N, C-alpha and C positions, 0 to 999 in steps of 0.2 A: 457524651456518654462513652464509657470505655468499650472498645471493640474487642472481639475475639483475638484479633492479631496482637493487640496490645497486651492481653493477658497471657496468651499461649506462645506468642512469637511467630505464628504462622497464619496464613490466610486459610479460610475454608475453601477447599478445592471442589471442582465439579468433575464427576466421573460418570460415564454411561454404564459402567459395571464396577462392582466393588474391587479395589486394588488387592493384589495378593498379599501385600504386607505394607505397613506404614508405621508411624510412631504411635505407641500406645497413648490413647487420649486424644489423638488427632481426629477432628470431625471433618467430614466431607458431605457433599450433596450428590445423591444418586439421581441423575436426570431421567433415567428410565423408570424407576419406581416412584420418583417424586418425593423421596424421603431423605432426611439427614441421618447419617450413620457415623459410628465411631469405632475404633479398635479397642477391644478389652482383652485383658490377660486371661488365658486359660491354662497357663503353664504349671509344670510340676514343681511347685514351691511350697514351703511351709509358711503359714501365716498365723498371727496371734489369735488366740481364742480368749474367752473370759477366764479370769483367775478363780481358782478354788477359794471357797470361804475359809478353809483351814489349811494353812501351809503345812506340808508333811513330806516325808520320804518313806521308802519301803512299804508303800501302799499297793493296792491291787485295783483292777478295774475290769469292766465288761461292757458289752454293747457295741454301738456304732457311733460314728462321728456326730450324728444329730440326736442320738438317744443313748448316752453313755452313763455309766455308773462307776463311781470311785469310792473305795471303802478301805477302812483300816489304815495302818501305817504308823509312823512315829513322829512325834513333835519333840522328842527327847525321851518320852515314854510312850508305850503303845496307846493308840486311840481306837475308838469304836465308831467314830463319825462316818456317815455315808452322805454322799452328794450326788445329785442327778444333773446331767448336762443335756440341754436342748439344742445344741449347735451354736449357742452364743453365750449362755450364762449357766452357772452352777447354782442349784438350790438345795437346801438341806433335805435329806431323806431320813428314813428310820435308822437308828444306830444299831450296829452289830450287838448281839447279846454278849459276846466275848471280845473285849478290846485286844487287838493283836497287830503285829507288824510282820513284814517278810512273808506274807501269806499268798496263796494262790487264788485265782479268780477265773470265772467262766460265765457263760450265759448272756442274758440280755438285761435291759434296764428294768423290765417288769418280771423277769424270771432269772435272777442272778444266783450265783453260787460262790461261796467263800469257803476256803478250806486250808487246814494246816496253819503254819505261821509260828510266831513267837509271842507268848503271853507274859514272859518274865519281865522283871525290872532291870535285869543286867544284860539282856540281849543274847542269852544262851539257852533259852527254853524252847521246847518243841511241843506243838499242839497237834492233836488228831481230830479236833472237832470240825464239823461241817455245818454251815448255815445256808438257808435258802431265802431268797428275797422275792416278794410278790408285787413289788412296785411301791410298797409303803412300809413294810416291816420284815424283819428277819426272824426266822424260826429254825429250830434245830433239825438237822438232817443226820444221816448215818455217818459214824466215825470212820476215819482212815484206818487202814491196817498198819501203816508206818507213820508214826508221828514225826513231823519234820518241818523245817523252815527253809526260806530261800529257794522254794520250788517253783516250777512253772505249771501253768494250767491253761486249758482251752476247751472248746466244745460248748455244750448246752447244759442247762440245769438237769435235764433228764438223760443226758448223754455226755457227761463230763470226762475230762482226761487230766490226770495229775502225774508229773514225772520229775525225777531228779530231786535236788534239795540236799539238806544236811540234817542228819539225825544225830547219832553219836559219831558217825563218820560221813564222808561224802556218799550220797545215795544214787543208785541207778534204778530205784524202784519206780514202776509205773502202775497206776491204779485207774480203773474205769468206774464211773458212777452211772447208775441207771435211774436216778431220781429218788432212791431210798438207801441203796447199799453200794459200798465200794468193793470191787473185786480186783485181784491181781491181774495185770496185763504183762506183756513182754517187757523185759528189762532193757533199759538203754545200754548200748555197747560201751559208752563212755560215761561213767559216773561223774556228776558235777552238780554244782549249786550256782545260784545267781544267773541261771540260763534264761533264754527267751523261748516263748512258745506261741504257736498260732495254729489255726486250722480247726478241724473237727475231730471227734473221737476215732473215726475210721480213716482219717487223712490228716494226721497231725505233723507238726514240724518242731523240732528242738534244735536250738542253735546257740553257739557261744557258751559262756559260763566259766566257772572256775573249777578246775580239777585239783587244785593246789597251785596251779598257774593258770593264767587266762588262756582260753582255747578258742579256736575258730570252727571247731567241729560242728557239723550239721547232720542230723538224723531225721529220717522220714518214718512215720508210723502208719501201718495199713489196717489197724484195728487189732493186730495180734503181735506184730514183730516190727522192730526198729531196724532200718537199713541205712547205710551211709549215703548222705547227699553231698552236694558241693559245699566246700568250706567257705565261710565268710572271708572276704578280702582283708578285713581287720578283725583279729581276735578281740573279743570284748566280753564283759560281764555286766550284769545289772542294767541291761538295755530294755527298750520297749519293742514290742512286736505286734503286728496286725496283718490281717488278710488270710489267704488260703495257702495250701501246700504248693500250689502251682503259680501263685501270684502273691507273694508275701513281702513284708517290709520288716527290716530291723533298723532301729534308729537309736541314737544316743548311746549311753553306757560309758564304761571305763575300759581303757586298755592299760597303758601306763599313765595316761592323762584322760581327763574327761573328753568325750567325743560329741560332736554335733552332727556327724554325717549319717546319711541314710543309705542302706543297701536294699536292692530289690532281688527277689528270688523268683525264678521262672519255672521251677519244678526240677531243674537240673543244676543250675549254678546261680550264684549271687552276681550282681552286676560286675562285670569283669574289670579288674585292675591289672592289665597286661604289663609285663616287664620287658624292658629293652635288654639286649644282650650286654650292653656296657653301662654300668651305673656311673653317673657323672653329673656335674653341675656346670654352670656357665656355658651351656650349649645353646645352639640356635635351632629354630624350627620354622617350617612353613607347610603349606598344603592344607588338606582337609582332614576331617575325622576318619574318613575311609581311604584316604590316600595322602598320608602324612609323610614328612621328611624331617629328620633331625641330624645334626652334624656338629663336629667339633666338641669343645668343652674340656673339662678337667676331671681326671680320675685320681688326682693327686699330682699328676703332670698333664700337660696339654695333650690332647688327642685329635686325630683327624678322622676318627671313625664316623661313618655315615650309616644310618639305618632308615629303612622304608617301612611304613605302616599301612596295612590294608583294612584296618578296622577291627582286627582281632589278633594279628601276628606281626612281629617285627622281623625283617630279614636284612642282611648286610647289603649295603650299597658300596659304590666306589669311594675310597677315602679321599679327603681333601689333600691337595698337593702341599698346602701350607698348614701344618699342625698348629692349632691355636685354640684359645678359650676366650670368653667374654666377647664373642663376635655377634653379628646380627644376621638375620635371614629374611628372605622375601621369595615370592613366587609359589610354584606348585611342585608336586613330586617329580614331574618329568621336565620341569624348567625352573629349577631352583637357583637362588642367588645367595652367596655367602660373602660377607664383607666386614672389614675391620677386625678388631680383636687384639689379643695379646699372645705373642709367640714364646718368650718375650723378645724385644720390647713391643710397644704399640705398633700396629701395622695398618696400612690402608689397602692391603691386598684384597682383590675381588676375584671370586671364582664362580663360574656358571656350571650348573648341573643339567645333563641331558636325559636323566633317567637311569644312567649307569656309570657315568664318569664325570669328573670335574675338569674344567679347562679355564685358563686364565682370562680375566676380564680387565677393564680399565681400573687403574689405581685411584683411590679416593684422594681428595685434596687435603684432608686432615686425617692423619693416622690417629686412631683412637681405639679404646676398649670400653666395654660397658655401655655401648650404644644400642639404639633400637632401630628396627627396620620394618617396612611394610611395602605393599604393592606387588608388582610382578617383575619377572626377570628383565624385561625391556622398559619398564616404567617403575623404578623403585625409589624409595625414600629412606634416607638415613638421617637420624637426628640424635642430639645429645651425646653423652659419654664423657670420657676423660682422655685428654691427649697425653697424660703422663702424671700431671698433678692438677688438683682442682677438678672442675667440671666445665663442660662447654655447652653452648647453645647452638652450635653450628648445625645447619641442615644442608644436606646435599641431595641432588636428584640424579638418577642414573637413566640413560636412554638406551641401554643395551650395549654400549661401548665406552661411554665417557661419563664421569661425574662432574656436575656443575653446581655452583653455590645456589642455595635457595634461601628463603627468609629464615632468620634465626628464631629459635624458641624465645618466648618472653622470660621463661624461667630456666636457666642453665641447670642441668642435672644429668645423672646417669642411672642406669638400671630402671628405665622407664617402661611401663607397659605400653604396647602399641598395636595398632591394627589399621585397616582401611587401605586406601590407594594413594598414589602420588599426588593426585589432585583433590583428594578428600581423605586426609589422614587424621589419626587421632593418637595423642600421647597423653598418658595419665600416670600419676604417681611418680615414684623415683626418689632419688637422693640428691640433695642440693649441696653436698659436701659438709653440711652442718646438721641436717636432720632429714627424716623422711617427709614426703609431701603428699598432699591430696590433689594437687593442681592438675587440671585437665586442660589441654589445648587442642584446637582444631585447625587443620591446615587446608587451605583452599587451592594449593598449587603455587602460591607465591608468598603467603604470609600466615603466621599463626595468630589465632584469637582465642580468648578465654572461653572455656566451656564450664559446665557444672562440676564442682569438686567431688571427688570420691567421698564416700561416707567414712572410709577407713584409710588414713594416710599410710603409705607403705612403699617399699622398693622391691625390685626383683620379682615382680608379679607377671603373670601371663595375660595375654590379650588375644581376642579373636573377634571377627565380624567386620562391620563397616562403621563409618563415622556416626551414623544415626541408629545403628542396631548392633551394639557391641557388648562384650562381656569381659570383665577383668577378674582375675582369680588368683588366690594364693599370695605369696610374697612374704615380706618381713616388716614388722613394725619395730618393736624392741624384741619381739619373739616371732617365730614362724607362725603364719596364719593360714587358715582355710577359707577365709571370707571370700565370697563371690558376689559381684555386683553387675547389673546390666544397665547399659546406657541407651537412652532413647533419643539422643541428639540434644537433650537439654539437661537431664539430671540422671543420677545413678540411683538404683533401687537394689536393696539387699536381696539375694536369692539363696538357694540351697548351697551349703558349704561343700568344699572339697573333702575327700576322705583323709588325705595325708597333708599336713601342714608342711610347706616347703617354699623355697625361693629359687631364683635363677634357674628355671627350667625352660624347656622348649614348649611352644604352644602354637596352635593354628586352628583353622576352621571358621565357623560362623557362630552367631549368637545362639542359635538353636542346636548346633552340633559342633562343639569345640573339643579339643583334646589338650592335655598337659602331660609332659613326659620328662622324666629325669628330675634333676634339681638337687637341692641340699636341704635336709631336714634334721630332726632331732637325733636320728641314728646315723647321720653322715650322708654321703652321696647316695642318690636314689636311682633305681632303674624302673620305678613304677610308672604306669600310664593310667590316666583317668580320662573318661569321656563325660562331657557335659551335654545334657539335653535341656535346652533352655525354654524360656517362656514363649508359648505360641499365642498368637493374636487372632481374634475372630471379629468379624464385622457384626455389629449389633445396631438395630434401628434405634435412633434417639427419639424418646417419647417424653411427654410432659407428665407430671404427677400432681 
């Protein structure tokens, strides 16, 4: 008979109390309660739901995750179809009386509201009609004061809010619905269309959209007046929105490219994308999300600049003695390690950071650039890179003063993602000199062995965490990517994407609290910082069904 060890690769462990963390899916026996338990994911990630019956765009919706309503839109021409969602599947509901696209929506699954939009055949018409849904059929409601399309809506069927859009020009009009009649409300400060909306009639939120150019502007509504709120980190239009004025979400949409990222609003600001003082790529980093360190890199020329992060702000630290790029890092903010890189030429120089200044350490055996590092200042690991031409599999270990040879990588490569410790390291992705790779390898202090491959092969990606609880993010395939994956010691799982696609940036932290800073993307060198809040695990009793 096949055992759990043969299937999962690990034994069932005995604990007197539930462990604080373990591998997702790992089962153990709690000797105190006499029950088998397992770790399950609770994390903030998007997961697939059931597909709509009618594929469409420029539609609208209302309701909640487990009782949603989708209606209208375009399949090439305006449609009237309505579908209801129960948390897993969509089923047909009653059709709109008037087929339309780019309409606004509000309310719940059993008390929905549809308003405005475009009923034309060429995409340039404006509607003022309103319809109300009772859970099975749509009936006419009071007409809009300002006919328009590409507007935003929120609230309830008896207390709805409509704002922005496009009539004959970009509109800043706001209207409030009382269940039968629309009346004028306070105008948006920034006229726009294709904007997002969420909240209720007396506490609404308008964000993003198109003023003629894509905008990041956010405004808050108090039932009478719009006031400026914190701007989106990424200006966008035609995005989705959900939640409340003090706990909102903006997701997807278009900037100059289609976006997959999500931003959270806390009533003051959207999840922060803090910038470093020096925009650069090919830099190195270490530390944690609330005590990070980045150093070196290229601004067009090599730099020795060092910056320290406290979770919200970057401040200048002592500069590297050897200005360089394509270097590696390890350690923490007050005990950092910088090694290797390109000055030019390739260098094996090592420097140690004490929280304010860098001092010389032992020279590497193999001078190289594009290498990867992990561990701490007195127990560091360096692997991969290029010694000038081609790629190398060389691994070296640092004891706080001297580098010595370790076991070579199975797959020679550069620009690898990495994390972990000297005796429990992880290397993933990279470039083999002919192509990007998805290869993952695990280090045990003397040799590398194969781990589960990344779902997306790439180079120049960031990494954080441990060998059995890690996260890899960003990088470059044939294009810059925002893909994020978590590793459980066996396999990689796709998670929420980064905001900004980029490669060769600094990273650090843990699987549940990582950061990425700097790098190179579509607009050149970046100074942007992003923080990742990963998947949390919780102990659940294993029961039979």
